[in-house]
Each structure stands twice: as C-alpha cells, then as structure tokens.
MMTF fields as JSON, N, C-alpha, C and O atoms, coordinates in Angstrom:
{
  "mmtfVersion": "1.0.0",
  "mmtfProducer": "UNKNOWN",
  "numBonds": 207,
  "numAtoms": 208,
  "numGroups": 52,
  "numChains": 1,
  "numModels": 1,
  "chainsPerModel": [1],
  "groupsPerChain": [52],
  "chainIdList": ["A"],
  "bondAtomList": [4, 2, 8, 6, 12, 10, 16, 14, 20, 18, 24, 22, 28, 26, 32, 30, 36, 34, 40, 38, 44, 42, 48, 46, 52, 50, 56, 54, 60, 58, 64, 62, 68, 66, 72, 70, 76, 74, 80, 78, 84, 82, 88, 86, 92, 90, 96, 94, 100, 98, 104, 102, 108, 106, 112, 110, 116, 114, 120, 118, 124, 122, 128, 126, 132, 130, 136, 134, 140, 138, 144, 142, 148, 146, 152, 150, 156, 154, 160, 158, 164, 162, 168, 166, 172, 170, 176, 174, 180, 178, 184, 182, 188, 186, 192, 190, 196, 194, 200, 198, 204, 202],
  "bondOrderList": [1, 1, 1, 1, 1, 1, 1, 1, 1, 1, 1, 1, 1, 1, 1, 1, 1, 1, 1, 1, 1, 1, 1, 1, 1, 1, 1, 1, 1, 1, 1, 1, 1, 1, 1, 1, 1, 1, 1, 1, 1, 1, 1, 1, 1, 1, 1, 1, 1, 1, 1],
  "groupList": [{"groupName": "UNK", "atomNameList": ["N", "CA", "C", "O"], "elementList": ["N", "C", "C", "O"], "formalChargeList": [0, 0, 0, 0], "bondAtomList": [1, 0, 2, 1, 3, 2], "bondOrderList": [1, 1, 2], "singleLetterCode": "X", "chemCompType": "L-PEPTIDE LINKING"}],
  "groupTypeList": [0, 0, 0, 0, 0, 0, 0, 0, 0, 0, 0, 0, 0, 0, 0, 0, 0, 0, 0, 0, 0, 0, 0, 0, 0, 0, 0, 0, 0, 0, 0, 0, 0, 0, 0, 0, 0, 0, 0, 0, 0, 0, 0, 0, 0, 0, 0, 0, 0, 0, 0, 0],
  "groupIdList": [1, 2, 3, 4, 5, 6, 7, 8, 9, 10, 11, 12, 13, 14, 15, 16, 17, 18, 19, 20, 21, 22, 23, 24, 25, 26, 27, 28, 29, 30, 31, 32, 33, 34, 35, 36, 37, 38, 39, 40, 41, 42, 43, 44, 45, 46, 47, 48, 49, 50, 51, 52],
  "secStructList": [7, 2, 2, 2, 2, 2, 2, 2, 2, 2, 2, 2, 2, 2, 2, 2, 2, 2, 2, 2, 2, 2, 2, 2, 2, 2, 2, 2, 2, 2, 2, 2, 2, 2, 2, 2, 2, 2, 2, 2, 2, 2, 2, 2, 2, 2, 2, 2, 2, 2, 2, 7],
  "xCoordList": [-2.97, -1.984, -2.634, -2.206, -3.667, -4.362, -4.994, -4.971, -5.558, -6.144, -5.087, -5.346, -3.901, -2.809, -2.392, -2.143, -2.317, -1.943, -2.992, -2.656, -4.265, -5.329, -5.273, -5.467, -5.011, -4.896, -3.705, -3.805, -2.592, -1.405, -1.687, -1.282, -2.379, -2.712, -3.634, -3.455, -4.611, -5.535, -4.796, -5.041, -3.91, -3.135, -2.243, -2.127, -1.617, -0.758, -1.591, -1.172, -2.77, -3.637, -4.05, -4.075, -4.374, -4.755, -3.603, -3.798, -2.418, -1.239, -0.989, -0.651, -1.156, -0.946, -1.949, -1.587, -3.203, -4.23, -3.881, -4.015, -3.436, -3.072, -1.892, -1.895, -0.891, 0.246, -0.184, 0.298, -1.084, -1.586, -2.308, -2.144, -3.106, -3.814, -2.836, -3.037, -1.792, -0.774, -0.068, 0.18, 0.256, 0.906, -0.005, 0.446, -1.283, -2.246, -2.336, -2.355, -2.389, -2.437, -1.18, -1.259, -0.028, 1.226, 1.256, 1.766, 0.71, 0.658, -0.253, 0.065, -1.381, -2.291, -1.65, -1.784, -0.956, -0.263, 0.798, 0.922, 1.557, 2.595, 1.967, 2.508, 0.833, 0.161, -0.326, -0.208, -0.867, -1.321, -0.152, -0.266, 0.963, 2.144, 2.639, 3.027, 2.627, 3.051, 2.092, 2.522, 0.807, -0.189, -0.001, -0.063, 0.227, 0.463, 1.699, 1.686, 2.761, 3.994, 3.75, 4.262, 2.98, 2.67, 1.837, 2.085, 0.864, 0.041, 0.878, 0.704, 1.771, 2.647, 3.566, 3.796, 4.091, 4.961, 4.207, 4.733, 2.973, 2.179, 1.861, 1.918, 1.528, 1.239, 2.472, 2.373, 3.621, 4.862, 5.161, 5.592, 4.937, 5.161, 4.266, 4.714, 3.003, 2.079, 2.484, 2.407, 2.915, 3.325, 4.553, 4.627, 5.517, 6.736, 6.451, 7.091, 5.511, 5.158, 4.511, 4.718, 3.723, 3.077, 4.112, 3.93, 5.19, 6.224, 7.072, 7.656, 7.149, 8.008, 7.462, 8.068],
  "yCoordList": [17.725, 17.703, 17.96, 17.413, 18.793, 19.092, 17.833, 17.632, 16.989, 15.744, 14.855, 14.205, 14.834, 14.029, 14.569, 13.796, 15.895, 16.49, 16.169, 15.833, 16.272, 15.946, 14.474, 14.128, 13.622, 12.201, 11.916, 11.105, 12.579, 12.418, 12.891, 12.247, 14.011, 14.533, 13.571, 13.319, 13.045, 12.099, 10.834, 10.312, 10.353, 9.161, 9.434, 8.595, 10.604, 10.961, 11.044, 10.558, 11.664, 11.788, 10.414, 10.183, 9.505, 8.15, 7.43, 6.782, 7.542, 6.917, 7.491, 6.756, 8.799, 9.439, 8.911, 8.629, 8.779, 8.241, 6.81, 6.442, 6.01, 4.627, 4.555, 3.742, 5.394, 5.417, 5.874, 5.343, 6.852, 7.31, 6.178, 6.001, 5.414, 4.287, 3.209, 2.609, 2.967, 1.995, 2.461, 1.659, 3.741, 4.274, 4.147, 3.79, 4.44, 4.304, 2.853, 2.57, 1.937, 0.506, 0.083, -0.662, 0.555, 0.207, 0.722, 0.043, 1.924, 2.455, 1.599, 1.336, 1.17, 0.316, -1.028, -1.548, -1.589, -2.868, -2.711, -3.569, -1.633, -1.399, -1.268, -1.782, -0.586, -0.44, -1.797, -2.092, -2.615, -3.952, -4.838, -5.619, -4.715, -5.502, -5.094, -5.946, -3.792, -3.321, -3.825, -4.239, -3.787, -4.278, -5.778, -6.239, -6.532, -7.978, -8.252, -9.136, -7.506, -7.706, -7.444, -8.171, -6.42, -6.11, -7.228, -7.619, -7.741, -8.84, -10.098, -10.793, -10.39, -11.556, -11.383, -12.33, -10.168, -9.903, -10.125, -10.746, -9.615, -9.785, -11.251, -11.716, -11.979, -13.403, -14.16, -15.021, -13.845, -14.503, -14.214, -15.106, -12.984, -12.646, -13.481, -13.994, -13.613, -14.407, -15.872, -16.52, -16.401, -17.804, -18.058, -19.066, -17.149, -17.327, -17.176, -17.839, -16.323, -16.181, -17.444, -17.796, -18.137, -19.391, -20.484, -21.345, -20.461, -21.493, -21.313, -22.277, -20.087, -19.822, -20.441, -20.308],
  "zCoordList": [-34.717, -33.641, -32.283, -31.267, -32.276, -31.029, -30.436, -29.222, -31.301, -30.821, -30.174, -29.161, -30.762, -30.203, -28.835, -27.91, -28.71, -27.418, -26.364, -25.228, -26.741, -25.793, -25.401, -24.235, -26.361, -26.091, -25.171, -24.251, -25.423, -24.576, -23.157, -22.189, -23.038, -21.703, -20.957, -19.765, -21.667, -21.045, -20.609, -19.521, -21.443, -21.099, -19.888, -18.996, -19.861, -18.733, -17.446, -16.396, -17.539, -16.37, -15.862, -14.654, -16.769, -16.382, -15.691, -14.663, -16.249, -15.649, -14.254, -13.325, -14.114, -12.809, -11.781, -10.639, -12.193, -11.288, -10.884, -9.717, -11.839, -11.528, -10.565, -9.64, -10.773, -9.85, -8.46, -7.459, -8.386, -7.087, -6.364, -5.157, -7.104, -6.497, -6.023, -4.967, -6.793, -6.369, -5.104, -4.203, -5.028, -3.829, -2.611, -1.523, -2.803, -1.71, -1.258, -0.06, -2.216, -1.901, -1.145, -0.167, -1.596, -0.933, 0.504, 1.395, 0.735, 2.106, 2.986, 4.145, 2.433, 3.211, 3.516, 4.624, 2.541, 2.759, 3.842, 4.716, 3.791, 4.805, 6.191, 7.17, 6.276, 7.57, 8.08, 9.27, 7.194, 7.596, 8.016, 8.961, 7.32, 7.696, 9.077, 9.876, 9.362, 10.683, 11.762, 12.838, 11.47, 12.422, 12.658, 13.798, 11.596, 11.732, 12.571, 13.427, 12.333, 13.102, 14.589, 15.44, 14.898, 16.298, 16.922, 18.063, 16.194, 16.714, 16.929, 17.929, 16.01, 16.151, 17.36, 18.112, 17.54, 18.689, 20.004, 20.928, 20.083, 21.304, 21.551, 22.689, 20.497, 20.63, 21.11, 21.984, 20.546, 20.957, 22.419, 23.149, 22.855, 24.261, 25.17, 26.195, 24.788, 25.609, 25.635, 26.68, 24.489, 24.436, 25.291, 25.995, 25.233, 26.023, 27.505, 28.321, 27.872, 29.291, 29.829, 30.991, 28.999, 29.427, 29.643, 30.504, 28.878, 28.974, 30.219, 30.714, 30.736, 31.909, 33.173, 34.236]
}
C-alpha cells in the first residue's frame, strides 16, 4: 500500500507541475495578446491619421 501512496503522490505532483506550466503559458499568451492589441491599435491610429 505504501508503494501505491508514493505512486499517487508522485502522479499528483506531476499533474500539479503540468498545471503550473499551463498557467504560466496562459499568462504569457495573454501578455502577448495584449501587446499585439496595443500594436494593432497604434498602427490603426497611424493609418487613419495618414488618410485625414
């Protein structure tokens, strides 16, 4: 039974690490999306100013 508990703990720890990595990835993606939106907004402003 002890081996099973150790195996369960190891599996839980691995799952936790994977979820942490996914959360970190999601935060980086969100930051990149925000940066892209800001760049697109600035580009649109410049394009509209040229048309005026």
